[in-house]
N, C-alpha and C positions, 0 to 999 in steps of 0.2 A: 587417507582413511575417510575423510569427509566426502571426497569425490566418489568413492566406491560404496558409500553408505546408502541406506534405504531412503533417507530424506532427499538426497540429491536425485536419486532415481525417480522418486515421486514428483519432484519438482519438474524434472525434464519431461516426464510423461504428461503432467498437467499443462506444461507449456506447449507441447506438441498438440494437445487436445484443443487448444485455443484456435487452431487453424481451421476448425470446422466452420462451414458457411453460416450457420445460425449465429454463432458467437461473433464471427467477423462482421455480420450485418448489424448486430447490436452495438458493437464497438464503433462502427462507422456512423450509425445513427446518433450515438452519444457525441462523437467528435463533431459531427455536423451541427447538432444542437448547441454544443459548447461554443463553436466558432461563431455561430449566428448570435448567440447571447453576448459573447465578449465584444462584438462590434458595437452593441448598443448599451452595454453596461455602464460606461462612463456617464451617460446621459440620465441614468436612473429612471425614475417614474415619468420623466418628460419625453422619453423615447416612445415612438409609436409601437404599440403591441408589446411593451416591456413585460407586463405580467404574463401574457400568453407565451412569450419566448422563455421566460423564467420557468414557467410550469412545464413547458416542453422539455427543457433541459433537465429538470428534476425527474420527470417521467422517464426520459431516456436513461438517466443515471440509475434509477430504480430498476428498470428493466434489465440493464446490464448487471447490476449488483445481484439480482435474483437468478441470473442464469447459472445453472449448476456447474458448467464448465469454468466460468469465470470465478465463481466462489471457490471451487476446488483449487484453481491456480493460486488465488490469493492466500488460501490456507497453506498450501505447500510453500509458497514464497515466504510467508511469515515464519513457518517452522524452520526453513533454511536460514533465514535471517537471524533467528534466535540462536541457532548453533554457531553461526559466524560471530555473533556478538559475544557469546560465551567463550569462544575460542580466543577472540581478541582480548577479552578481559583476562583470561587465564595467562596468555602470553605476557601481557603487560604486568600483571601481578608477579610473574616469575622474575621479571627484571627488577621491578621496584614497586612497592606499595603506593608510592606517590604519583605514579603515572595515571593520568585520567584518560579513559577511553570513552569516546562518544559512541554509544550504542545505537543511536538513532531511534530507539524505541522508548517512549516515555514510561512504559510499564516495566522496563528492564530494571531489575534491582541488583545491587551489588552489596558487598559487605559494608557495614556501617549502619547508618540510621534507617535504611530502607525507605527513604523518601519522607521520613517524618522529622527531618532536621528543621530547626527554626533558627534564623539568624538573630543574633542579639543586637 
């Protein structure tokens, strides 16, 4: 049912849309900036052009994040992950209330205290 659903269809469509040249160019620019920055990151402010490379990485990330195709893919990916998390939680609860399921999403809520639990 999940595979035949609209969320999976939207995810597949969004993933296929990432193959467009503009999105690929932005992904490649980000990857190049990331690789360049990672090479000098251990040296921190003592590395030549540290700030410039850090800014270039942030700019490439922002450009990638603001791309409509990439944003649509991330939204579709999050929606699919939510369904998978809920399905996993439902399956685990069917077996036993004591089974803990790592949803991977810090905003995923389950029955119980809803994230407002405090250790004594």
